[in-house]
C-alpha positions in Angstrom: 26.1 -24.9 -6.1 25.0 -27.0 -9.1 22.1 -29.3 -9.3 22.3 -32.7 -11.0 19.5 -34.0 -13.2 18.9 -36.9 -10.8 18.4 -34.5 -7.9 15.1 -33.1 -7.0 14.8 -29.4 -7.0 14.4 -26.3 -9.2 16.5 -26.8 -12.3 16.0 -23.2 -13.5 13.8 -24.3 -16.4 11.1 -21.8 -17.2 8.0 -22.9 -19.2 7.2 -20.4 -21.9 3.7 -19.5 -22.9 2.6 -19.8 -26.6 2.8 -16.1 -27.1 6.4 -16.0 -25.8 7.3 -18.9 -28.0 5.8 -17.2 -31.0 7.7 -13.9 -30.2 11.0 -15.8 -29.8 10.8 -17.3 -33.4 12.7 -15.0 -35.7 10.9 -14.1 -38.9 12.9 -13.3 -42.1 13.0 -9.6 -42.9 12.6 -10.0 -46.7 9.6 -12.3 -46.7 8.6 -13.5 -50.1 5.0 -14.0 -51.1 3.4 -17.4 -50.7 3.0 -17.7 -54.4 6.8 -17.3 -54.9 7.4 -19.9 -52.2 5.0 -22.2 -53.9 6.7 -21.8 -57.3 10.1 -22.4 -55.8 8.8 -25.5 -53.9 7.3 -26.8 -57.1 10.6 -26.2 -59.0 12.5 -28.1 -56.3 9.8 -30.9 -56.4 10.2 -31.1 -60.2 13.9 -31.4 -59.9 13.6 -34.1 -57.2 11.0 -35.9 -59.4 13.3 -35.8 -62.4 16.2 -37.1 -60.3 13.9 -39.9 -59.0 13.0 -40.8 -62.6 16.6 -41.0 -63.6 17.5 -43.2 -60.6 14.5 -45.5 -61.3 15.7 -45.8 -65.0 19.2 -46.5 -63.8 17.9 -49.1 -61.3 15.8 -50.8 -64.0 18.8 -51.0 -66.3 20.9 -52.5 -63.6 18.2 -55.0 -62.7 17.9 -56.0 -66.4 21.6 -56.5 -66.5 21.4 -58.6 -63.4 18.6 -60.7 -64.8 20.6 -61.3 -68.0 23.6 -62.4 -66.0 21.5 -64.6 -63.8 19.9 -66.3 -66.9 23.4 -66.8 -68.4 24.6 -68.3 -65.1 21.6 -70.6 -64.9 22.2 -71.8 -68.5 25.9 -72.4 -67.7 25.0 -74.4 -64.5 22.5 -76.5 -66.5 25.1 -77.2 -69.2 27.6 -78.2 -66.4 25.0 -80.5 -64.9 24.4 -82.2 -68.2 28.1 -82.6 -68.7 28.5 -84.2 -65.3 25.6 -86.5 -66.0 27.1 -87.6 -69.4 30.5 -88.1 -67.7 28.9 -90.2 -65.0 27.2 -92.3 -67.7 30.5 -92.6 -69.6 32.3 -93.8 -66.4 29.6 -96.4 -65.7 29.8 -97.7 -69.3 33.6 -97.8 -69.1 33.5 -99.7 -65.8 30.9 -102.2 -67.3 33.1 -102.8 -70.3 36.2 -103.3 -68.1 34.2 -105.9 -66.0 33.0 -107.6 -69.1 36.5 -107.8 -70.5 37.8 -109.2 -67.2 35.0 -111.8 -67.2 35.8 -112.7 -70.9 39.6 -113.0 -70.0 38.8 -115.3 -67.0 36.5 -117.5 -69.1 39.2 -117.6 -71.8 41.8 -118.6 -69.2 39.5 -121.3 -67.7 38.7 -122.7 -71.1 42.4 -122.7 -72.0 43.2 -124.5 -68.7 40.5 -127.1 -69.3 41.6 -127.8 -72.8 45.2 -128.6 -71.6 
């Protein structure tokens, strides 16, 4: 008969003492000295540090490229805003000239009508 986890009862789990746990951990047969382990760990750490430095340099280069592209985009947007402002001014001036020409034509037509 099996026991579910939700059921109360003995699940067959035995708590091990610290000594039993220590005895159950397998130890390597060819154990190196701590100095050798430390040298190997430092070598690995140096490799990881070098890789980190390379990644940081690569990141810095990519960020500089992004900053340059952002500056170029901002300059282009500013140039576009200036062009839009100049065009709007041109349109206002053109509309004003058209209105003035229309007024001049109306006045000329009224003067021509009054002279007849």
